[in-house]
Every structure is written in C-alpha cells, then in structure tokens.
C-alpha positions as CSV (number, residue, x, y, z in Angstrom):
1,M,-0.1,0.0,0.0
2,N,2.8,2.5,1.0
3,Q,4.1,2.2,-2.7
4,L,0.7,3.5,-4.1
5,I,0.5,6.3,-1.7
6,K,2.5,9.2,-3.0
7,S,1.0,12.1,-0.9
8,T,1.6,12.4,2.7
9,K,-1.7,14.3,3.1
10,I,-3.7,11.4,1.6
11,F,-1.8,8.7,3.6
12,V,-2.7,10.8,6.9
13,I,-6.4,10.8,5.9
14,W,-6.2,7.1,4.7
15,R,-4.7,6.2,8.2
16,K,-7.5,8.3,10.0
17,G,-10.1,6.2,8.1
18,L,-8.3,3.1,9.3
19,E,-8.3,4.2,13.0
20,L,-11.9,5.1,12.7
21,A,-12.8,1.6,11.4
22,D,-10.6,0.1,14.1
23,A,-12.4,2.3,16.9
24,I,-15.9,1.4,15.5
25,Q,-15.2,-2.3,15.0
26,K,-14.1,-2.4,18.7
27,I,-17.1,-0.6,20.0
28,V,-19.7,-2.4,17.9
29,D,-18.2,-6.0,19.1
30,N,-19.8,-4.8,22.6
31,L,-23.2,-4.7,20.8
32,T,-24.6,-8.1,21.8
33,S,-28.5,-8.0,21.6
34,T,-30.3,-9.4,19.0
35,E,-31.9,-6.1,18.0
36,S,-28.3,-4.4,17.4
37,F,-27.4,-7.1,14.9
38,Y,-28.5,-4.9,11.9
39,I,-26.9,-1.9,13.2
40,R,-23.5,-4.1,13.7
41,S,-23.6,-5.0,10.1
42,I,-24.1,-1.7,8.8
43,L,-21.5,0.0,10.8
44,R,-19.0,-2.8,10.0
45,A,-19.7,-2.6,6.2
46,M,-19.4,1.1,6.3
47,T,-16.0,1.3,8.2
48,F,-14.4,-1.0,5.9
49,T,-15.7,1.2,2.8
50,I,-14.2,4.4,4.0
51,P,-10.5,3.8,4.0
52,S,-10.9,1.6,0.7
53,N,-12.5,4.4,-1.1
54,I,-9.7,6.9,0.1
55,A,-7.2,4.6,-1.3
56,E,-9.0,3.9,-4.3
57,G,-9.6,7.6,-5.0
58,F,-5.8,8.4,-4.8
59,I,-4.7,5.9,-7.6
60,M,-7.2,7.2,-10.1
61,H,-5.6,8.7,-13.1
62,N,-7.7,11.7,-13.4
63,A,-9.5,14.3,-10.9
64,E,-12.9,13.4,-11.7
65,D,-12.7,9.8,-10.8
66,T,-10.4,10.7,-7.8
67,R,-13.1,13.2,-6.8
68,A,-16.0,10.6,-7.4
69,Y,-14.3,8.2,-4.8
70,F,-13.8,10.9,-2.3
71,Y,-17.4,11.9,-2.6
72,R,-18.2,8.2,-2.1
73,T,-16.3,8.5,1.1
74,L,-18.1,11.4,2.3
75,D,-21.4,9.6,1.6
76,C,-20.3,6.8,3.9
77,L,-19.2,9.2,6.5
78,E,-22.8,10.7,6.5
79,K,-24.4,7.2,6.7
80,L,-22.0,6.2,9.4
81,L,-23.0,9.5,11.4
82,T,-26.6,8.7,10.9
83,S,-26.3,5.0,12.1
84,I,-24.2,6.3,15.0
85,R,-27.1,8.8,16.0
86,I,-29.7,6.1,15.7
87,T,-27.8,4.0,18.1
88,E,-27.4,6.8,20.5
89,Q,-31.3,7.2,20.2
90,M,-31.8,3.3,21.0
91,G,-29.3,3.4,23.8
92,Y,-26.9,0.7,22.2
93,L,-23.7,2.6,22.8
94,K,-22.2,4.7,25.7
95,K,-22.6,8.2,25.4
96,A,-18.7,8.7,25.7
97,H,-18.0,6.2,22.6
98,I,-20.6,8.1,20.6
99,R,-19.0,11.6,21.5
100,K,-15.6,10.2,20.3
101,I,-16.8,8.6,17.1
102,K,-18.9,11.5,16.0
103,K,-15.8,13.8,16.7
104,E,-13.6,11.4,14.5
105,I,-16.2,11.3,11.7
106,I,-16.6,15.0,11.6
107,K,-12.7,15.7,11.6
108,L,-12.4,12.9,8.8
109,N,-15.2,14.8,6.7
110,G,-13.3,18.1,7.0
111,L,-10.0,16.6,5.8
112,I,-11.7,15.0,2.8
113,C,-13.4,18.0,2.1
114,E,-10.2,19.8,1.7
115,L,-9.0,17.2,-0.8
116,I,-12.0,17.6,-3.2
117,S,-12.0,21.2,-3.2
118,P,-10.7,22.3,-6.9
119,Q,-7.6,24.2,-5.6
120,R,-6.4,21.4,-3.5
121,L,-6.9,18.3,-5.8
122,L,-3.5,17.9,-7.5
123,L,-2.8,14.6,-9.2
124,N,0.9,13.4,-10.2
C-alpha cells in the first residue's frame, strides 16, 4: 500500500480512516443484543468502505474519478454518522463512545472536503 500512496496528506487521511474503522469495530463488538445485529452489520460494512474509497480515489488517473471516490467516502461518513445517531437514540452505545466517534467522523469529513476542493486536488 505504501508504494501507491505518494501524498503524505492522503496517507494521513487514509490512516485516520483505518483508525476510525478500528475504533468502531471495537465498539460494535460490544453490541450483543439481537436487535443490534443489523446496526452492527451496517457499521462494519461502512467502516471497511471508508479507507478503501480513500485509497482507490488516490490511485485514479484523473481528477474526476478521484473526486468521485472521495465523494463516496463522504457519503459513507454521513451514513455512518446517521447510524451512530440511531444507536445513540436506541441506547445501544455509551455516550462517551458516541461522542468520540462523532468527533472523528466530523474531523475526517473536513479533511476529505479539503481534498476535493478544486484548488487542493492535484494529481501526479
């Protein structure tokens, strides 16, 4: 993977995506009720998609394709945030976990938005 990533900025964002995925995986492992099975599945699927979309976007050969992958990542982050809010309403996760995850999602969202702004998206 390191050979594909030529930009420090994208590498940092990709790592943050992996860290978010890891944090969410650890938290959802504690969801044991039958009712939370669907939420666990959704959260796991989205967390795997986020760093994958960042990496795939980086290796695209044109700005339009790159931007499309980054927008997909933003879409996944929004769905993830919505799912976290639902788990909060249902009382499945501890408030401290929810605050931490929300903060990380919002931070990662901001970093990706910086990447897709026309002035910042430079490809080799």
